C-alpha positions as CSV (number, residue, x, y, z in Angstrom):
1,M,-10.5,12.8,-15.1
2,A,-10.0,15.0,-11.9
3,E,-13.3,13.6,-10.6
4,E,-12.2,10.0,-11.1
5,K,-8.9,10.8,-9.3
6,E,-10.8,12.2,-6.3
7,V,-13.1,9.2,-6.1
8,I,-10.2,6.8,-6.1
9,Y,-8.3,8.8,-3.4
10,G,-11.5,8.9,-1.4
11,K,-11.7,5.1,-1.5
12,L,-8.1,4.8,-0.5
13,V,-8.6,7.1,2.5
14,E,-11.7,5.0,3.4
15,Y,-9.5,1.9,3.2
16,V,-7.1,3.5,5.6
17,E,-9.9,4.6,8.0
18,R,-11.3,1.0,8.1
19,F,-8.2,-1.2,8.1
20,V,-5.2,0.8,9.4
21,R,-4.7,1.1,13.1
22,D,-3.5,4.5,14.3
23,P,-2.7,6.3,10.9
24,Q,-0.6,9.4,11.5
25,R,-0.4,11.4,8.3
26,M,-0.9,10.7,4.6
27,R,0.5,12.0,1.3
28,R,-0.6,11.2,-2.2
29,L,1.2,10.9,-5.5
30,E,0.0,10.2,-9.0
31,D,2.0,8.8,-12.0
32,E,1.1,7.5,-15.4
33,V,-0.3,4.1,-14.3
34,A,-1.4,4.5,-10.7
35,Y,-2.5,6.6,-7.7
36,H,-0.4,6.2,-4.6
37,L,-1.3,7.0,-1.0
38,F,1.6,7.0,1.6
39,V,0.4,6.4,5.1
40,W,2.7,6.7,8.1
41,T,1.3,4.7,11.0
42,R,2.1,3.5,14.5
43,G,-0.3,0.6,14.3
44,G,-0.8,-2.2,12.0
45,L,-3.0,-3.4,9.2
46,E,-6.3,-5.0,10.4
47,R,-7.1,-6.9,7.2
48,G,-5.8,-10.2,5.9
49,I,-4.1,-9.5,2.5
50,K,-2.1,-11.8,0.2
51,C,1.7,-11.2,0.3
52,F,4.0,-12.5,-2.5
53,D,7.5,-11.1,-1.8
54,E,9.7,-9.6,0.9
55,A,12.9,-7.6,0.7
56,A,15.4,-6.5,3.3
57,G,18.9,-5.3,2.8
58,P,21.7,-6.1,5.2
59,L,21.4,-2.9,7.2
60,E,17.6,-3.2,7.2
61,R,17.8,-6.7,8.7
62,L,20.2,-5.5,11.3
63,L,17.8,-2.7,12.3
64,G,14.7,-5.0,12.2
65,G,13.4,-3.6,9.0
66,K,11.9,-5.1,5.8
67,R,9.5,-4.4,3.0
68,L,6.6,-6.7,2.5
69,F,4.9,-6.6,-0.9
70,C,1.2,-7.6,-0.9
71,Y,-2.0,-7.1,-2.9
72,D,-5.7,-6.7,-2.2
73,E,-8.9,-6.2,-4.0
74,W,-11.5,-3.9,-2.3
75,E,-14.4,-1.8,-3.5
76,G,-13.6,-2.6,-7.1
77,L,-9.9,-1.4,-6.7
78,R,-6.9,-3.5,-7.5
79,L,-4.4,-2.5,-4.8
80,A,-0.7,-3.1,-4.4
81,V,0.1,-2.8,-0.7
82,T,3.7,-2.2,0.3
83,Q,4.4,-2.5,4.1
84,V,7.6,-0.9,5.3
85,F,8.8,-2.1,8.7
86,R,11.4,-0.5,11.0
87,L,12.5,-2.0,14.3
88,G,10.0,-4.8,13.8
89,R,7.0,-2.5,13.5
90,L,5.0,-1.2,10.6
91,K,5.9,2.4,10.0
92,L,4.8,3.1,6.4
93,L,2.1,1.7,4.3
94,V,2.0,2.5,0.5
95,L,-1.4,1.8,-1.2
96,T,-1.3,1.8,-5.0
97,A,-4.5,1.8,-7.0
98,F,-4.0,1.2,-10.7
99,K,-5.6,3.3,-13.3
100,K,-8.0,1.8,-15.8
101,G,-6.1,0.5,-18.8
102,A,-2.9,0.1,-16.9
103,R,-1.0,-3.0,-18.1
104,V,-0.5,-4.8,-14.8
105,A,-0.1,-8.5,-14.2
106,W,-2.8,-9.5,-11.8
107,P,-2.6,-11.0,-9.4
108,P,1.0,-10.0,-8.8
109,R,3.6,-12.7,-8.0
110,K,7.3,-13.0,-7.3
111,A,9.3,-12.5,-10.5
C-alpha cells in the first residue's frame, strides 16, 4: 500500500514538472478516497484540460479570484484538477488522484 502511494505521488510530481510553469512548493495529503498534491505556483498550467464548473464568492470576485474545477486523465490516473486564482493569476493548483475502488462519477460534471 505504501509503495502504491509513493508511485502515485511520483506521477503527480512528474505531472507538475511537465505541465506547471514555475511551481514554488508542494504539499501532499491523503484521505480515504484520494491522494492530493497542493502546488503553489507563480505560473500557469501548460496543458489543455476539461473544465466543468467555476465558483467565486462576492469577495473573491472583487479581488479577481475564482476556483476553476477541471479534470484530466494522464498516465493511467484520473485527476481532478482545482485551480485557485487570486488577482487574476493562478496561485494554487490542487491535483487529486483517486484510489482504486473509489466510487467517483467519471467524467465529472456540474451537479
